[in-house]
C-alpha positions in Angstrom: 7.3 12.5 -13.3 10.2 15.2 -12.3 8.1 18.4 -11.1 5.1 17.8 -8.2 4.3 21.4 -7.7 1.1 22.3 -8.8 0.1 18.9 -9.2 -2.5 16.7 -7.2 -2.2 13.0 -5.2 -4.4 10.9 -4.0 -3.7 8.5 -0.9 -5.9 5.8 0.5 -4.5 4.8 4.3 -3.4 8.7 4.5 -4.3 9.5 7.7 -1.4 7.7 9.5 1.7 5.6 9.0 3.0 5.6 5.5 0.3 7.5 4.1 -0.3 10.0 6.1 4.0 10.7 5.6 3.5 10.5 1.8 0.3 12.8 2.2 3.2 15.5 3.9 5.6 14.9 1.3 3.4 15.3 -1.0 2.4 18.8 0.2 6.2 19.6 1.1 7.0 19.6 -2.8 4.1 21.7 -3.8 1.3 19.5 -4.5 -2.2 19.0 -3.7 -3.3 16.2 -1.5 -6.5 14.2 -1.0 -6.5 11.7 2.1 -8.6 9.0 1.9 -9.0 6.8 4.6 -11.9 4.8 6.8 -10.9 6.3 10.0 -13.0 9.7 10.6 -11.5 11.3 13.4 -8.4 10.3 12.7 -8.6 11.5 8.6 -9.8 15.1 10.3 -6.5 15.2 12.5 -4.7 14.3 9.7 -6.2 16.7 7.2 -5.8 19.6 9.6 -2.0 18.5 10.2 -1.0 18.9 6.6 -2.9 22.3 6.2 -0.5 23.6 8.3 2.0 23.1 5.4 -0.5 24.3 2.5 -4.0 25.1 2.3 -4.5 22.9 -0.9 -5.6 19.6 1.4 -8.6 17.7 1.9 -10.3 14.5 3.2 -12.6 12.3 1.8 -13.9 8.9 3.9 -13.0 5.3 1.9 -13.6 2.1 2.3 -11.3 0.9 -0.4 -12.8 -2.9 0.0 -15.7 -1.5 -1.5 -15.6 -0.2 -5.1 -18.2 2.3 -4.8 -16.5 4.1 -2.2 -13.3 4.4 -4.0 -15.4 5.5 -7.1 -17.1 8.3 -4.6 -13.7 9.1 -3.2 -12.5 10.0 -6.8 -15.1 11.9 -8.2 -14.5 14.1 -4.2 -10.9 14.3 -5.5 -11.8 15.4 -9.0 -14.2 18.0 -7.5 -11.9 19.3 -5.0 -8.5 19.7 -7.2 -9.6 18.8 -11.3 -6.9 16.6 -12.3 -5.2 14.3 -10.3 -1.8 12.7 -11.0 -0.3 10.3 -9.0 -2.6 7.7 -7.0 -1.3 6.0 -4.2 -2.8 3.0 -3.5 -1.9 2.6 0.2 -4.2 1.4 2.8 -3.6 -2.2 3.8 -4.9 -4.7 7.0 -3.1 -7.7 8.7 -5.0 -10.5 10.3 -3.3 -13.6 11.9 -4.1 -17.4 12.2 -1.7 -19.2 10.0 -2.3 -23.5 9.7 -3.9 -22.8 13.4 -6.9 -21.0 12.5 -7.8 -20.7 9.1 -10.5 -17.9 9.1 -12.4 -17.2 5.5 -13.8 -13.9 6.7 -10.4 -13.1 7.6 -9.1 -13.7 4.7 -11.8 -12.4 2.7 -10.9 -8.8 4.8 -7.3 -8.9 3.9 -7.7 -9.4 0.2 -10.3 -7.2 -0.5 -8.7 -4.6 1.5 -4.9 -5.3 0.0 -5.5 -6.4 -3.0 -9.1 -5.3 -3.9 -8.4 -1.8 -3.1 -5.5 -1.8 -5.4 -8.0 -2.9 -8.4 -10.4 -0.1 -7.0 -8.1 2.6 -7.4 -6.4 1.7 -10.2 -10.5 1.2 -12.0 -11.3 4.6 -10.5 -8.8 7.1 -11.4 -6.9 5.3 -14.7 -9.4 6.3 -16.8 -9.0 9.8 -15.7 -5.2 10.4 -15.7 -5.3 9.0 -19.4 -8.4 11.5 -20.2 -6.4 14.4 -18.9 -3.2 13.5 -20.9 -1.1 15.1 -18.5 1.2 11.8 -17.3 0.8 10.3 -14.4 2.0 7.6 -11.6 0.2 5.3 -9.6 2.3 3.6 -6.4 1.0 0.3 -5.5 2.0 -0.3 -1.6 3.2 -4.2 -1.4 5.6 -5.4 0.9 8.9 -7.6 1.8 6.3 -10.4 2.2 5.3 -9.8 -1.1 8.8 -11.2 -2.6 10.1 -13.6 0.0 9.1 -16.9 1.2 9.6 -17.2 5.2 6.1 -15.5 6.1 3.8 -18.5 6.6 0.4 -19.6 5.1 -1.7 -16.3 5.4 -3.4 -13.9 3.3 -1.1 -11.2 4.3 1.8 -12.9 2.2 -0.6 -13.4 -0.4 -2.1 -10.4 -1.3 1.1 -8.9 -0.9 2.7 -11.2 -3.8 -0.4 -10.5 -5.8 0.2 -6.8 -5.7 3.7 -6.9 -6.7 2.8 -9.0 -10.4 -0.2 -6.8 -10.6 2.2 -3.5 -10.3 4.6 -5.2 -12.8 1.6 -5.7 -15.3 0.3 -2.5 -14.7 3.6 -1.2 -15.8 4.6 -2.7 -18.8 0.8 -1.4 -20.4 1.4 1.8 -19.2 4.6 3.1 -20.0 3.6 3.6 -23.6 0.9 6.0 -22.1 3.3 8.0 -20.1 1.9 6.9 -16.7 4.6 5.2 -14.3 4.1 2.3 -12.1 5.8 1.8 -8.8 5.7 -0.9 -6.1 6.9 -0.1 -2.9 8.3 -3.3 -0.6 9.1 -1.9 2.7 10.6 -4.4 5.7 9.1 -3.0 9.0 8.0 0.2 9.3 6.4 2.0 12.6 2.9 1.8 11.6 -0.1 0.9 13.1 -1.0 -2.6 11.0 -0.6 -4.4 13.9 -4.5 -2.8 14.8 -5.6 -3.5 12.1 -8.8 -5.2 13.4 -9.4 -1.8 14.4 -11.4 -1.1 11.6 -12.6 -4.4 10.4 -16.3 -4.0 9.0 -18.8 -6.1 10.5 -19.4 -7.7 7.3 -16.2 -10.0 8.0 -17.2 -10.6 11.3 -14.9 -10.3 14.3 -11.6 -10.7 14.6 -10.7 -14.3 16.4 -8.8 -14.7 19.0 -5.3 -16.1 18.6 -4.7 -18.9 21.2 -1.7 -17.4 23.6 0.3 -20.7 23.0 0.0 -21.4 19.6 3.0 -21.1 17.1 1.3 -18.2 15.3 0.7 -16.0 18.4 4.8 -16.0 18.6 5.2 -14.8 15.3 2.3 -11.7 15.9 4.2 -11.2 18.6 7.4 -10.9 17.1 6.3 -9.1 14.3 4.9 -6.7 16.5 8.0 -6.2 18.4 10.0 -5.2 14.6 7.6 -3.1 13.6 7.8 -0.7 17.0 11.4 -1.1 16.5 11.0 -0.2 12.4 11.6 2.3 9.9 10.1 5.9 10.5 7.4 6.7 7.7 9.0 9.7 6.6 12.0 7.7 5.4 9.6 5.5 3.5 8.0 8.4 2.2 11.1 10.6 0.8 12.4 6.6 -1.1 9.0 6.7 -2.6 9.5 10.2 -4.2 12.6 9.4 -5.3 11.5 6.2 -7.1 8.7 8.4 -8.9 10.9 10.9 -9.9 13.4 8.2 -11.4 10.5 6.0 -12.4 11.6 3.1 -10.4 9.3 0.1 -10.5 10.6 -2.3 -7.2 10.6 0.5 -4.5 13.0 -0.9 -1.2 13.3 0.8 1.3 15.8 -1.1 4.3 19.0 -2.0 3.7 19.7 -6.1 3.4 16.9 -6.5 1.5 18.9 -8.8 -1.2 20.1 -11.1 1.8 16.1 -11.2 2.7 15.2 -12.2 -0.7 18.1 -14.5 -2.3 17.2 -17.6 -0.4 14.0 -17.6 -1.9 15.3 -16.9 -5.6 18.3 -19.3 -5.1 15.8 -22.0 -4.5 13.4 -21.3 -7.6 16.6 -21.1 -9.4 17.8 -24.6 -8.6 14.8 -25.9 -8.9 15.1 -24.6 -12.6 18.6 -26.0 -13.1 17.0 -29.6 -12.0 14.8 -29.5 -14.7 17.1 -28.4 -17.3 20.0 -30.9 -16.2 20.1 -34.0 -18.1 
């Protein structure tokens, strides 16, 4: 997709972080934008800020873990702007625990948002994009946690690995239809994902506090430090727009990412060599 002006983008997790940065970049490129988010006040503020760029900005409350909520958000987008061309399945959450505290409720929450939220977005918008015949693009937000080892035993990395392979398969099937797919795999970005628990629905139960002396707590503290020093979301959004124009499947954002994935890839290849060796 080379031209953005006059087309419409839908972005989940659009009230802050990477989602809001994507919305702003799309608006600055002349697109109509529907921001979707679970936080009412933050969404209203985000829409107001983007309306300073363009009047063609709207917002809709959306819980991506709920398929019906995503469908309602899709219908709101069609009613507001007609045809939607770019869908960014960006909303994401994180929950700690590791092997110290395996919470089934936390795993279900993270998988429902990070993985099923992507599926719900694809299911609600893909038939529409195919039907209008103008081409389109789907951007799924994964993470470097979906590309490398070393993240420990946790729901976040598991969900992001799944989003990567889902996007790979989707890209193969949609390319002949003129619909592009990218999977965004950033490293640390200055977002509020470390405070994901503020949006945790009651159906998943309360967030379980970590033991401050546990290894998992130390990992979470280090991740928080890295996020605070992370990349500006605007830089990530700019990279995504370039990837859409160039139809790049894998979207990386940080220098040195090759070094992050090489140990895992090398270990996989070495294991294969051991099988092939006489």
